[in-house]
LUMVEXTI-854508 format. One record per atom (N, C-alpha, C): x, y, z; residue in one letter. Coordinates in steps of 0.02 Angstrom, whole numbers, plus 50000, padded with zeros to 5 digits. Atoms other than C-alpha are relative to their C-alpha. Layout:
N
XYZA;...
***
This chain:
304
499555005949984M;490775074149474M;500735002150003M;499294998849995N;492565075449534N;500394995249957N;499685004750051E;493465068549383E;500654996950024E;499345002449974S;495085066149482S;499874993050035S;500155006249962M;494155051849578M;499654995349959M;500425004350043Q;493245044049432Q;500444994149974Q;499665006250025V;493685026149380V;499504996349954V;500405004350044E;493065014049248E;500134992850017E;499945006749983I;492754996149292I;499424995949976I;500525004550027A;491804982049202A;499495003849960A;500494996450040G;491014994449085G;499615005150036G;500364994849956L;490385005649226L;500445005850018L;499654993949978T;490925023449261T;499815001650069T;500124998549932L;491085026049448L;500275006950018L;499804993149985K;491185043649521K;500625000150048K;499435000649959N;492455037449649N;500144992650008N;499795007150003P;493395020849678P;499814995950065P;500175003649936L;492585015949847L;499304996849995L;500635004149995L;491235002349867L;499934996850066L;500065004349939P;490494993150013P;500124992749983P;499925007150012A;491034975250026A;499324996450012A;500635003949994S;489564963250004S;499944996850067S;500125002949935G;488804957250165G;500115004550058G;499864995449944T;489364972250267T;499565006049997T;500364993950011Y;488184985150197Y;499254998749997Y;500705002150009G;486534975350187G;499795002249933G;500244997250062Y;485504983650053Y;499995007749999Y;499944993049996G;485915001450106G;499595003450054G;500394996649949R;484555005650231R;500335001050065R;499694999949935E;485605001550380E;500445006050016E;499494994449993Y;486795015850348Y;499715007049988Y;500334993550013L;485535029450310L;500115005650052L;499844994549951P;485835038550478P;500665003049989P;499324997350013F;487615040950416F;500135002749932F;499924997950071F;487575042650228F;499544995849953F;500435003550049T;486575037550074T;500444996049955T;499605004050049P;487095024949943P;500415004349950P;499654995850047D;487645039549835D;500705002050018D;499314998449979L;489215041549940L;500524995949959L;499535004950028F;489985026349853F;500025000949921F;499985000550072G;490565024149674G;499534995149971G;500525005050017A;489435009149666A;499824996350064A;500215003749942V;488424999249790V;500024992649984V;499985007450004V;488754980349814V;499534997550053V;500495002249953T;487264972049895T;500234993850038T;499935006449966K;487234957750021K;499794994449952K;500135005650046G;487154940549936G;499294998449990G;500745002050015V;485544935349848V;499984993249967V;500055006950025S;485064917449817S;499304999149969S;500615001450033V;483624909549720V;499444999450052V;500495000949950T;482684904249878T;500345002650065T;499724997649938P;482874911150057P;500494995050033P;499505004249960W;484394905050158W;499965002350071W;500054998049928V;484224904450348V;500685001450031V;499374999049969G;486084904850377G;500234995150053G;499705004749952N;487154896850511N;499705001150070N;500234999249934P;486714893550693P;500465005150040P;499544995849960P;487334906350822P;500394996350047P;499764992950013P;488474912850887P;500305000349930P;499784998950073R;488934920250716R;500605004649992R;499484994850008V;490184933850752V;500445000250065V;499525000249944Y;491744934750863Y;500575004649983Y;499454995450016E;492984948750876E;500684996850018E;499365002549995T;494804944350858T;500525005850001T;499494994450005P;496434954450873P;500035002849931P;499964996550064S;496384966950731S;499504997049949S;500485002950049G;494864958450652G;499364997050030G;500575003149978M;493324948350667M;499874993449961M;500205006550038L;492674930650624L;499235000649993L;500735000350009N;490914929050550N;499854993349964N;500295006250028A;489904913950510A;499265001149987A;500704998450009I;488284921950451I;499704994649957I;500275005350042G;488054908650319G;499605002949938G;500334997050061L;487474920750183L;499235000050005L;500704999749990Q;485754922450262Q;499705005949958Q;500354994850042N;484584931750144N;499314998049985N;500735001750013P;482734932350099P;499834997549935P;500145002650068G;482954926449920G;499855005249950G;500014994850052V;482824934949753V;499315003249998V;500644997450005E;480934937649756E;499865005750051E;500094994549950R;480914947649917R;500555005549986R;499494994950022F;482544956549856F;499685004549947F;500314995850047I;481564962449706I;499435004150029I;500574996549975A;480054967549806A;500205005350052A;499864995449945E;480954976349950E;500655004049990E;499344996750005A;482764980749908A;500045004649937A;499924996350062L;482654986349728L;499615006750000L;500344993549999P;481304999649757P;500365004950041P;499654995349957F;482375006949894F;500605002849961F;499374997950030L;483945007549787L;499885004349936L;500114997750065E;483135013249626E;500085008049996E;499984992950007P;483025032149665P;500705002950001P;499344997449995Y;484875033749695Y;500354999749933Y;499674999650064R;486115038049556R;500604995549996R;499395004250000T;487445025549605T;499864993249969T;500095007050024P;487655009149506P;499924995050055P;500155005549950V;486974993949597V;500284993449971V;499705006550018I;488014977849588I;499714994850049I;500335005349956V;487074962549654V;500484994350010V;499575006449982N;488114949449743N;499544993849994N;500415006050012V;487454932449687V;500334993950031V;499765005749964V;487624916649788V;499594993749978V;500345005850022G;487144898649747G;500384993650023G;499725006349982K;487414880249786K;500124995349938K;499865003350061T;487394874949604T;500085005249949T;499944995150057I;487834883349439I;499335002549980I;500694997950019E;485974883249401E;499735005350044E;500224995049951D;485644893349558D;500245006949979D;499734993650021Y;486804907049503Y;499655003049934Y;500314998350063V;486084907449330V;499265002450012V;500694997949987A;484314908149394A;499915006850032A;500034993349969V;484644923349505V;500125005549948V;499824994750050V;485474932849363V;499445000949947V;500534999650050E;484104928449235E;499375003550030E;500564996949967R;482774934149362R;500115007950001R;499854992849991L;483634951149384L;500185003949938L;499714997050057N;484214954549208N;499575005949971N;500454995250032D;482654964949158D;499895006250046D;500074994149954F;482784977249307F;500565005249984F;499524995150017P;483684992949247P;500435002550059P;499634997749940V;484204997349429V;500604995550013V;499425004849993V;485354982049423V;500505001549950V;499454997850045S;486984987949347S;500434994549980S;499555005650013G;487934971749359G;499964995250057G;500015005449949Y;488344956249462Y;500694998850027Y;499395002749973E;489664950249580E;499864993050024E;500095007249977L;489794931249596L;500434998650056L;499655002649943N;490234924649762N;500134992549990N;499835006850016I;491154908949715I;500324996350061I;499775003749943S;491654904549895S;499434995950025S;500555004349977C;489974895349913C;500164992949985C;499915007450012P;489944876149932P;499634997849939P;500325003150061N;489564867449770N;499744992850021N;500275006149975V;488374853849826V;500084994349952V;499905004950047K;488584844149666K;500704997249998K;499295002249997E;490464842849697E;500184998050075E;499825002149933G;490324836549878G;500135005750050G;499954994649955G;490314853749956G;500615004749993G;499404996250013I;491974860249886I;499795006949967I;500154993650024A;491904879049855A;500155000849926A;499934999150069F;491674884349674F;500705003349985F;499424996050013G;493194896149691G;500654996850019G;499355002849980T;494494883649750T;500304995749945T;499705003950053Q;494724874549588Q;499875004049930Q;500094996250059P;495034883349422P;499474997949954P;500465002650045D;493914871849320D;499295001950021D;500664998249975C;492404874749434C;499905007649997C;500074993050004A;492734893549440A;499845002249929A;500154998450069F;492784893949251F;499304998149983F;500655002750019Q;491184883549233Q;499465005050022Q;500554995549974V;490084894949347V;500055007149965V;499934993650031T;490824910649271T;499715000049926T;500235001050065A;490514904649093A;499264999249995A;500745000950001A;488724899249132A;499665006750012A;500324993449984V;488284916149207V;500135005049942V;499844995750055R;489184925149066R;499514999249943R;500485001350051K;487984916748941K;499325002650016K;500684998149974A;486504922149047A;499895007550001A;500104992849991T;486844940749049T;500515004049958T;499484995750035R;487644955148952R;500235005750048R;499764995149949K;487804965649109K;500674998550026K;499325001149975P;489484968249190P;500034994450050P;499925005849959L;490084952549276L;500685000450040L;499435000149957I;491274953249426I;500024993350039I;499965006249962V;491904937349510V;500435001250064V;499664998649936K;492414938049693K;500394993550018K;499555005749990L;493914926949731L;500144998250071L;499875002149931S;494234916549883S;500764999550010S;499295000449991P;495954917749962P;500194993150029P;499915006749968N;495774899850033N;500244994949943N;499765004050056V;496784892649885V;500785000250002V;499295000050000T;498624888249851T;500245005849951T;499794995250055D;498744899849694D;499405003749977D;500594996350019I;497444913249677I;500035002749930I;499964997850070T;498134918449507T;499724995249955T;500315005450045A;497584901849433A;499235000949999A;500724998749998I;495794905449490I;499835006449960I;500124993450037A;495914923449423A;500004998949925A;499945001950071K;496484916949253K;499404996549975K;500525004150018A;495084904649251A;499365003949988A;500594996150007V;493694916949280V;500065005149947V;499864995650057E;494474929049157E;499804996249934E;500155004050060E;494434915149024E;499244998549996E;500725001850001G;492614911249075G;499575006349983G;500384994450022G;492084928849030G;499885005650053G;500074994849951A;492254939349189A;500275006949973A;499794993150019D;492374958349162D;500445002950051D;499604997849948A;493244960749327A;500064995050056A;499975004649940V;493774951849489V;499995004550061V;499924996849937S;493594956949670S;500344995250047S;499615004149954L;494774950449805L;500295004550052L;500155007249987I;494934944649934I;499364999650042I;500525002149953N;493484936050019N;500334998550064N;499725001549936T;493764931050199T;500434994050002T;499575006049988L;495104919050260L;499634995650052L;500285004449951L;494494903450354L;500375000450065L;499674999949935G;494794904350539G;499524997550052G;500425002549947M;494104898850708M;500265003150066M;499784998249933A;494174902950894A;499674994750050A;500235004749949I;493974891951051I;499895003150067I;500144997349934D;493154896651213D;500344995350053D;499625004649958I;494424889851344I;499594997950064I;500405001849944R;493084889351481R;499554994249982R;500475005550021S;491824878851385S;500344994649963S;499625004750042R;493184869951288R;499714998449932R;500335001050062K;492194872051132K;500115006149950K;499964994450048P;492264882450971P;499535005450015P;500424994049985V;491574899950992V;499395000249952V;500514999250051L;490574900050828L;499594993849994L;500475005750006G;489054889350804G;500174995849939G;499795003350059N;489754884450634N;500714997350005N;499355001849984V;491444880450711V;500535005049962V;499554995850036V;492414889750571V;499565006049976V;500334994250029G;492054907150500G;500545003749957G;499554996350044G;492814920450388G;500325005750040G;499584994649963L;494204931450458L;500045006249955L;499944993850038S;494164949450403S;500275005550042S;499714994949962G;494824966050457G;500715001149988G;499304998250011P;496564973850471P;500484993950003P;499535006049996A;497294957050515A;500154996649932A;499935003450067V;497054950750333V;500325004549948V;499794995450056K;497654966150244K;500634998249966K;499365001550036P;499474960850209P;499924994049951P;500135005650045V;498804944350132V;499645002449942V;500434997750059A;497494953150029A;500395004449954A;499574995750040L;498734966149971L;500464996249953L;499575004850038R;499954952449916R;499624996849941R;500405003150049M;498574943649820M;499815004749945M;500164995150051V;498014959049730V;500615001649957V;499394999050034Y;499804962549684Y;500164994549952Y;499885005850042Q;500004944849614Q;499524999549943Q;500525000950048V;498354944649521V;500065005649947V;499894994250047Y;498714961749438Y;500454997649944Y;499485002150050K;500194954049351K;499784993949958K;500195006150035A;499224938349297A;499415000649950A;500594999350044I;497654945349212I;499975007049970I;500054993350033S;497144960049105S;499325003850015S;500654996849979I;495384963549176I;500115003750069I;499924996049939P;495134976449319P;499894995950066P;500045003149935I;495254971849505I;499675005150049I;500264996449941I;494224977849654I;500374996750059I;499615002449942G;495364976249806G;499645001050066G;500324999749933M;494754972649982M;500334995450045M;499725004049948G;495294965850144G;500405004050050G;499684995949943G;495654976350302G;500125007049981G;499934992850017I;495464993350218I;499665003950056I;500314995449947C;495155006150361C;500225006649997C;499764993350004S;496015021650300S;500135001549925S;499794998250069A;496425031450143A;500644997349983A;499345003150017A;498195025050155A;499934992749981A;500135007350017D;497565007250154D;499734999349931D;500315000050066A;496495010750002A;500485001849947A;499474998250048L;497955019249911L;500494994349988L;499525005650008E;499075004149944E;499704995149952E;500295004750047F;497824992849856F;499975002349930F;500014997250067I;497695004349708I;500664999949970I;499295000450022M;499575005549696M;500224992849983M;499845006750014A;499634986549699A;499654997449938A;500305002150063G;498494985849548G;499225000549999G;500724999949997A;496674988249606A;499755006549963A;500314994450032T;495574999849501T;499545003450051T;500434997849945A;494325001549644A;500114996150062A;499925003549938V;494244996149826V;499354999750036V;500575000749962A;492974990249948A;500104999850072A;499924999849927I;492744993350135I;499434995550027I;500485004449967G;491854980450247G;500045000550073G;499955000249928T;492364976750427T;500135007150032T;499844993349975G;492994994550445G;499415004350017G;500634996649990M;491215001150434M;499684998250067M;500285002249935F;490754990950590F;500325004150055F;499594996349947H;492104999850688H;499835007249999H;500154992750005D;491715017150623D;499545000649936D;500434999750060P;490175019750511P;500175006149955P;499784994150046M;490925036450446M;500664998749966M;499345001650030Q;492505027950387Q;499985001049924Q;499984998750073P;491955028150200P;500115007149982P;499944993250014Q;491775046750203Q;500735002550016Q;499304998249979K;493495048450294K;500494997649944K;499555003050049I;494315037050165I;499995004649938I;500044996150060L;493665047250019L;500315006950007L;499704993649986D;494145063750100D;500784999449998D;499265000749998G;495885056650132G;500334998849931G;499745000950069I;496115050849954I;500045006549961I;500024993750036R;495615067649885R;500565004850027R;499494996149972E;496835076150006E;500684997649974E;499405002850026F;498225064549950F;500145001849930F;499904997750073L;497945068149766L;500195007449997L;499854992949997K;497965086749807K;500735001350019K;499314998649972D;499525086049911D;500574997549952D;499525002750046E;500455075449784E;499975002649926E;500114996950067N;499825085549635N;499884994949948N;500175005150048I;499085070349551I;499315001549971I;500604997950034G;497725073849425G;499424995150004G;500535005050003S;496795057149431S;500234993950041S;499845005949958I;496715042149550I;500244994649953I;499845004950046A;496885031749396A;500804999849984A;499284999750014E;498725037249379E;500394995550052E;499645003949950L;499155027249538L;499914992849990L;500105007250002K;498465010849481K;500594995849976K;499455004150016G;499824997649483G;500695003150001G;499354996550001I;501185010549511I;500564996450042I;499475003849960A;502044999149637A;500394994649962A;499665005050039H;502514987449498H;500515003249954H;499564996550046D;503455000649400D;500764999650020D;
***
């Protein structure tokens, strides 16, 4: 293990600070022609729900300047098929597996976590709180501090494994949400999830996406994501996984300097499947050129 790249987050020791963003890596099989899950410091899976979700109607993806819109709708086969098909694939690898958990009620989140707790291959959880809370009229769990606190606290009671909460940027003050999930028992936060956006086909005079709105990701959101990581770092004491438009080693280093302990790549892998390897090589080269002994030395240095 290259100790200069090693980081600690949520009780886990990662051999490097790079993760795949949930929803962009599937469960790992899709990228086997390019690299194995062991390339990453930890693997974050696509979202897992109690029962299968069919997702949104097509079209689901649309390219935008410096980014993309997606309205997949968190389609997934449900926790039982995840256990039967995804976990056996991931188990032989040495990289920690963090399961992204989705739900429409607090009970949904708890049920997924309780079902997975006894599987040693599952190292921890990432709660996607951008999901619509059906008991609150469809408002996302992550847009109100009290809702974010409640779902975090409920899952915290259900597991002793590391708990990461993924924050939505579609709020007025993301630091208030970050503080709420820290109080609820989160071991770390990841941010940002996608920004809400849309596109219109001027020929048909209709929205491009079947769901009308979708999540904007890619380089276009990076300045917003970086600003939010910078703000959250000053507001909480738990670690941050930064993401949003990371496409190069320089991008990743900016997030770390803003306060992130680790970073995640998502849309960038669609553009270039070899980008994760290039980012890791670039970080190592930067540390060597700058005579820096550990990537951890750079965390939050932009605040000094």
